[in-house]
N, C-alpha and C positions, 0 to 999 in steps of 0.2 A: 415349402423350401427349407433345407435343412439350415439350422442355425451354423455360422461360420465363426472359425477363429483364424486371424490373419496374422502373417508375419512377413518381413521381407527376407528374400534369400538372394543376395547380390549374384552370386554364380548363375542363378537362374536368369536373370535378368541380362546378363551379360554373354553368357558360355553356353548355355543349355540350347541343344537344337531346337528350332523352332515347333517341331512336331511335339517334342516332349514337353515345350512350355506350354502350348496348347491344352494338354492334359493337366497340367498343374494350375493353369489359370481358371479352367474350368472348375477345379476343386476350390478355388480361392485362395490356395497357399502362396500365392506370390504376392500379397498384398500386405503393405507395412501401414502401422497405425499411425495416422497422423498425430501431431503435437497437439495434446489436449485430449486425446482420446482416453485417458484414464480417468476423466471427468465425464461421468455419462449424460448424454444429452436426455435422456427419458429412461424410466424404468421398465418400460414395457412397449414393446413394438405393436400398439393397438391402434383402433380407429382414432381414439381421444387424443392421441399425440402424434399422430402421423399425418393429420388432415383428412382423415378417412379414406386413405387409399393403399392399397397392396400392403396389407400385413402379411407376416410371413407364411400364413396357411392359405391365402385367398388364392383362389383358380382363376387363371385369366387365360385368354388366347395366346398370351405369350409363349414361347416354347414351340408353336407349330412350325413346322418348316416352310418359309416364304419362298415361293416358287419364282419370285423375280430375281434375275440374274444382276445383283449389285455390281459384281466385278467388272462387267462389261462397262461402267462407267470409270473404271481406272484405265491408267494408261497403258499399262501393261499385265493385264489380269493375272498371267501366269507367276508374277512376281509376289502376288498376295499368299499368304500363308494362313489357313482360318484356324481360329483359336478354340472354336467351340462347335460341337459336331450339329447345332441346330442354331444358335443366335449368329446373325451376320455381323461378324466381327472378324477384321484380318489385321496381322502386322505384314509389312513389306519384308521381303526377304534380306533386304539392306538394314533392316531395323530403323528406318527414318520416319516410317507413317504408320499409323493406325487408321483402318478404314472401317466405318459404320454403316450398316444398311438403317435406313428410316424412311419416313412419310412425312410429308406437308400436313399440317393439321390446323393451323391457323394462319389467316392473312389479316384479319382485323379484330380490335378489341383490347383489353387490357395485355400487358406482356411484363412477365417476371422471370421468364427463364427462354433461352433460345431453343434448347432441348430438353426434353422430359423421357421418362421411360414410359412405355405403352401403357394406356389406361391407367394414368395418373393424374397429370397437369396439363392435357391438352388444350382446357381452356384458356390457357395464359403462356402456351409454349408454340414456337413456330413448326418445331420437328419432333415427332415421336419415335422413339427408339424401341427396335425389338432386341435390346441387349441389356440384361442385369448390370447396373453400373457398376459391381464390383469387377467385374472383367474389363470395362473400359480403364479403371484405375490400374489393374493388373498389367494391362496391355501397355500404358503409359509408362509406367517401370520398365517394361521391356524393351521400350526403345530409348531409354536413358533419361527421361524426364524425372526431373527432381520435385518431389512434392513440399509445399509450404506448410501452411496453417490455414483454417477456415477464418473468416471475421469473429470477431468477440465484442461483445456489447457492453460488458459490465467490468469494471465500474466506467471504464471509457471505451469509445469505439477503437479497435485496432484491426486496420484493413486487412483483408486475405492476402496472402503471400504464395510463392512458388513460381517455377519454370513458366515463362510465358509460352503459351498454346496457340498457335495459328490454325483456323479451322476454314477449310474449303468445302464448299458444297457443290454437287454435279447432280445434274438430272437430264433426262431426255425431254427435248422440246417437241411435243407431239406434231405440230404442223412441219416443221422442217426434218423431225427424225434425227436431229444432231444433238450431241451433247453440249449442253449449256454449264458453265461454272460460274461461280461468285464467291466472294469472301463472304462469310457468315454476318459481318458486320453490314454488308449491302442490304442486308433484311430488315435492318432494324434501324429507326430515326431516334435521334435526341429530341427529347420533348421539349428542352429548353431553346435549342438553337434551331430545330427542324433539319438538321443536318445528318448525313449517315453517321452512324456509331463510329467513334475514333478509337475507343477503348480496345485494349486486348484482353483476353482471357489468362487467367494464372491456374496452375495444378495445385489446388490447395489439399487435396485428398480426402475432403470431406470429414466426417465422425463416425465414430461407433456408438451405438446405444447398449444398453445392458437389460437383459430381460429378467423375469423375477427369480429365475434360478441362477442368476448372476453370469449368464453367457453373454458373449458381445455378438452384436449382429451389425453389418453395413448400413448404416442410415438411410443412404440413398436409395438402396434395396426396397426400404419400407415406404419412403416418401415419394420417391419417383423424380426427385429435384437433381438433375445431371448437370446441365450447363447453366448457370444463371446469369441474368442481368440485374437482377435484384439479390441481396445478401442472404444467403440461406447457409447455415453452417454445415449442412449435408450435402451441398453441391460439389461434385467433383471438380469442376472448374466455376471460378466466380471471378468479377470484375474486381482490380485490385484498389476499389476505393469505396467510400459509403454510397450505396444505392439503395434507397428506402423500397420495403414492400407494401408500404402503405397505400392502397389504391388511389388518394388522392395526392401522393406524392412521388410517383413513379417516375424515372428518369427516362425511361425508353418506350417507344410503340413500335408496332409492325410498319416496315415499309412497304405497304399492300401493293402497290403498283409494281413492285420488283420481286414479289413472291409468286410462284407458281401456283396453280390451283391446288386446292384441296385434295388430299389423295393421291398427288404426285409423289411416285417413289423417288428416293434421292440418296446419295453417299456422302458421308462426311469422312473428309481427310483431316486428320489432325496431326500437326507437324509442330515439333520444338523450335521456337524461334532461332533463327540461324541456319537451319537444316533446309535442305532442297530436294 
C-alpha cells in the first residue's frame, strides 16, 4: 500500500459530486490531520510497533471484491454512492449516512473494539471490516462530521473528543430471511453493571505515524484499530472517557446472546448524532 499524505479539502466534503468524491477518497486526499498528528506515534510502521498486524507492505485478502450485496440491507439501495471500486463503503446521496460492509467475527471473549480492519484484531472485535480505515475517516468528513482528537495519556489522561457518531448494524436473519437491526451498543455489555453499553462513540480522527523516510501514514491502516471500546490513539472512533486496554480492567464484553453467528455479513450505518 502506498504511503499517504493527507489534508482536508472543505470544498471536497460539501460541494464535490459524490462520484468525484469517491476518487478523491480512494486516493486518501480527503483526510485531515488530527490534532497532535505532528507528534508521531511511532517511527516506523512495522510489526514491533503495530502489534504485529498489517504493515503497509503486507498482502492480505482485503481488496478482493466481496460478492455479498451489502446494499440490500439499506432502506433504499439506490441512494447509496460507492466511494471505492473494491471496498464496501458508501455515502448516502443526501450525505447523512456512511455505510460499511463487514462480518461478525466474535461473540464471546475479551473485547477492546467494536470493529477492526480485516485480518487484524478479530480476536478482540465483534465486527471485521473490509475497508481501509482512512476511507472511513474521509467518508465521515464527507457527511459533515467534525473530528476531535484521540485520548492523551501523558502527563495526565485527556479523553477523546469529536462529533458523536451513532452506529446501527443490520444483517439478514437466516431463519426468517428478514433484515434485523440493532444499535452497536446492543452487542456490548458493561462489565461493571452487566447492562447494555450506554456510551456513544466520538470521531477522534485517529493519528498519523512517520516512517524512517519522514513520510506520514495513517496509523489505523497499520494497526487495524477502527471503532474502539478501549482507548487507542489510532482508532477512528473511540469512547469519550478513560477505558482501559488492560485485560484485567476492560470496561466491556460481548453481549453474546444478542450477536448473530460468526461469519454473518452485516452493514454498519454511521450517522452524525442529530441526523436521521
